[in-house]
C-alpha positions as CSV (number, residue, x, y, z in Angstrom):
1,M,-14.4,-2.1,-0.2
2,C,-10.7,-2.9,-0.1
3,G,-8.9,-4.3,2.9
4,F,-5.4,-4.7,4.3
5,V,-3.6,-6.8,6.9
6,G,-0.2,-7.0,8.3
7,F,2.0,-7.3,11.4
8,A,5.4,-6.1,12.6
9,N,8.0,-7.3,15.0
10,L,11.0,-5.1,15.8
11,K,12.8,-7.8,17.7
12,R,13.2,-10.5,15.1
13,D,13.3,-11.2,11.4
14,I,9.7,-12.0,10.3
15,S,10.3,-11.9,6.6
16,K,9.8,-15.7,6.2
17,D,6.4,-15.4,7.9
18,I,4.7,-13.9,4.8
19,H,2.5,-17.0,4.7
20,I,0.7,-15.7,7.8
21,V,-0.3,-12.4,6.0
22,K,-1.3,-14.5,2.9
23,D,-3.6,-16.5,5.1
24,M,-5.0,-13.4,6.7
25,N,-5.5,-11.7,3.3
26,L,-7.4,-14.8,2.0
27,K,-10.0,-14.1,4.6
28,L,-10.6,-10.6,3.0
29,R,-11.1,-12.0,-0.5
30,K,-14.8,-10.8,-0.6
31,R,-13.8,-7.3,0.3
32,G,-11.3,-7.0,-2.5
33,P,-11.8,-9.7,-5.1
34,D,-9.9,-8.0,-7.9
35,E,-6.3,-7.9,-6.8
36,E,-4.0,-8.8,-4.0
37,G,-0.6,-7.5,-3.2
38,Y,2.1,-8.2,-0.6
39,F,5.1,-6.6,0.9
40,T,7.7,-8.1,3.2
41,D,10.8,-6.9,4.8
42,T,12.9,-7.9,7.8
43,N,10.5,-6.6,10.4
44,I,7.2,-6.2,8.6
45,N,4.7,-8.1,6.5
46,L,1.8,-6.3,4.7
47,G,-1.1,-7.6,2.6
48,H,-3.7,-5.8,0.5
49,R,-7.0,-6.9,-1.2
50,R,-8.4,-4.6,-3.8
51,L,-11.8,-3.9,-5.2
52,I,-11.1,-1.9,-8.4
53,I,-13.5,1.0,-8.9
54,I,-11.2,3.7,-10.4
55,D,-7.6,4.0,-11.5
56,A,-6.9,0.3,-12.1
57,E,-3.2,0.8,-12.9
58,N,-2.2,3.5,-10.4
59,G,-4.1,2.0,-7.4
60,K,-2.1,-1.2,-7.0
61,Q,-0.8,-1.8,-3.6
62,P,1.4,-2.0,-1.5
63,M,3.0,1.2,-2.8
64,S,6.6,2.1,-2.1
65,A,8.6,5.3,-2.5
66,R,12.2,6.2,-1.9
67,Y,12.9,9.6,-0.4
68,N,16.2,10.8,1.1
69,N,17.7,7.3,1.0
70,T,14.8,5.7,2.8
71,T,12.1,3.5,1.3
72,Y,8.6,4.0,2.6
73,T,5.8,1.4,1.9
74,I,2.1,1.8,2.6
75,V,-1.1,0.0,2.2
76,Y,-4.1,2.3,2.0
77,N,-7.9,1.9,2.0
78,G,-9.8,4.9,0.8
79,Q,-10.0,7.8,-1.6
80,I,-9.3,11.4,-1.1
81,Y,-12.3,13.0,-2.8
82,N,-11.0,16.6,-2.7
83,K,-7.4,15.7,-3.7
84,D,-7.4,18.2,-6.6
85,E,-8.3,21.1,-4.4
86,I,-5.8,20.1,-1.7
87,K,-3.1,19.7,-4.3
88,E,-3.8,23.1,-5.8
89,E,-3.8,24.7,-2.3
90,L,-0.4,23.2,-1.6
91,Q,0.9,24.2,-4.9
92,D,-0.2,27.8,-4.2
93,L,1.9,27.5,-1.0
94,G,5.0,26.5,-3.1
95,Y,4.9,22.7,-2.8
96,E,5.9,20.6,-5.9
97,F,4.5,17.3,-6.7
98,K,6.0,14.4,-8.6
99,R,4.9,10.7,-8.7
100,I,7.3,8.7,-6.6
101,F,5.2,5.8,-5.4
102,R,5.6,2.6,-7.2
103,Y,3.8,-0.7,-6.8
104,R,6.0,-3.3,-5.1
105,S,4.7,-6.8,-4.5
106,I,5.9,-10.3,-3.8
107,T,4.0,-13.5,-4.5
């Protein structure tokens, strides 16, 4: 089972506090022994531990995507088991899909 940690502070720059997330993430090592990833920005720090079961390359986290001049970053734990059916249903409604999330990590 994967795990994720993080914290945010909208009142001050916490980008230099990534060591706190790294310490928190270390506690989750048994949950996700295969990979770790980090993201930091002015007001947020995220960490992720991964247990690789499927999709070793495309499941790396945190994931970031740029859309309408804004970058969105997520950490995610889980799997959408009926993703193919949901995607097909949305395509039938006229939605188009393209891969926009990219793995972004700091060490």
